[in-house]
C-alpha positions in Angstrom: 99.0 88.6 94.0 95.5 89.7 95.1 96.7 93.3 95.2 98.3 93.1 91.8 95.0 91.7 90.4 93.0 94.5 92.0 91.1 92.2 94.4 92.3 94.0 97.5 93.3 97.7 98.0 96.6 99.0 99.4 95.2 99.4 102.9 94.1 95.8 103.1 97.5 94.7 101.6 99.3 96.6 104.4 97.2 94.6 107.0 98.1 91.3 105.4 101.8 92.3 105.3 101.7 93.0 109.0 100.2 89.6 109.7 102.9 88.0 107.5 105.6 89.9 109.4 104.2 88.8 112.8 103.9 85.2 111.6 107.4 85.1 110.2 108.9 86.6 113.3 107.2 83.9 115.4 108.0 81.0 113.1 111.7 81.8 112.6 112.6 83.0 116.1 115.6 81.3 117.6 114.3 81.9 121.1 110.9 81.8 122.6 108.9 85.0 121.8 106.5 86.8 124.0 104.6 90.1 124.0 107.4 91.5 126.1 109.5 91.9 122.9 109.0 95.5 121.7 109.2 94.6 118.0 106.4 92.0 118.3 104.3 94.4 120.5 104.7 97.2 117.9 103.7 95.0 115.0 100.6 93.8 116.9 99.7 97.4 117.9 100.0 98.5 114.3 97.8 95.7 113.1 95.2 96.3 115.7 95.1 100.0 115.1 94.7 99.4 111.4 92.0 96.8 111.9 89.9 98.0 114.8 89.2 101.4 113.2 87.5 99.5 110.4 85.5 97.2 112.8 84.2 99.7 115.3 81.3 101.6 113.9 80.9 105.3 114.0 78.4 107.7 112.6 78.8 111.3 111.3 75.7 113.4 110.6 75.2 117.0 109.7 73.3 119.1 112.2 71.3 122.3 111.6 71.1 123.6 115.1 73.8 124.0 116.1 75.4 124.0 112.7 78.1 121.4 112.3 78.8 117.7 112.2 78.0 115.3 115.1 80.0 112.2 115.4 79.1 109.1 117.5 81.2 106.1 118.3 79.7 102.9 119.7 82.4 100.9 121.6 82.2 97.2 122.3 81.8 97.7 126.1 78.4 99.5 125.6 80.0 102.9 125.9 79.1 105.7 123.5 81.4 108.6 122.7 80.0 111.7 120.9 81.2 115.1 119.8 80.7 118.0 117.5 83.0 119.2 114.7 82.9 122.1 112.3 83.4 120.0 109.1 82.7 116.4 108.0 86.4 115.7 107.7 87.1 116.9 111.3 84.2 114.8 112.5 85.6 111.6 110.9 89.1 112.5 112.3 87.6 113.1 115.8 85.6 109.8 115.7 88.7 107.8 114.6 90.7 109.5 117.3 88.1 108.5 119.9 88.3 104.9 118.7 92.1 104.9 119.0 92.1 106.5 122.4 89.6 103.9 123.7 91.6 101.0 122.3 94.9 102.3 123.8 93.4 102.9 127.2 94.5 100.4 129.9 91.7 97.9 130.8 89.5 98.9 133.7 89.9 97.0 136.9 87.0 94.8 137.8 
């Protein structure tokens, strides 16, 4: 309804649909579910990938020397990832890839 009324965009609707699918799978399961079920893991991964890219901040700025675009990602654990790209679009792509890579990495042992 919110999408039909123009309140939310298509990307946000997709996230809400993923939440609905996860909720329905858990609510209507005949057997206990856990994250060991591949379908549930995949749905959660898709939701997190779609959401965390929006929540983790990154910056893209044009540089004069050297000429190009510098991207910076500030991760939650205090780490910062940076890089240079030839175009603004590549910089955005590289920054979002750095976010996805950091999110998919296994947790560090303490």
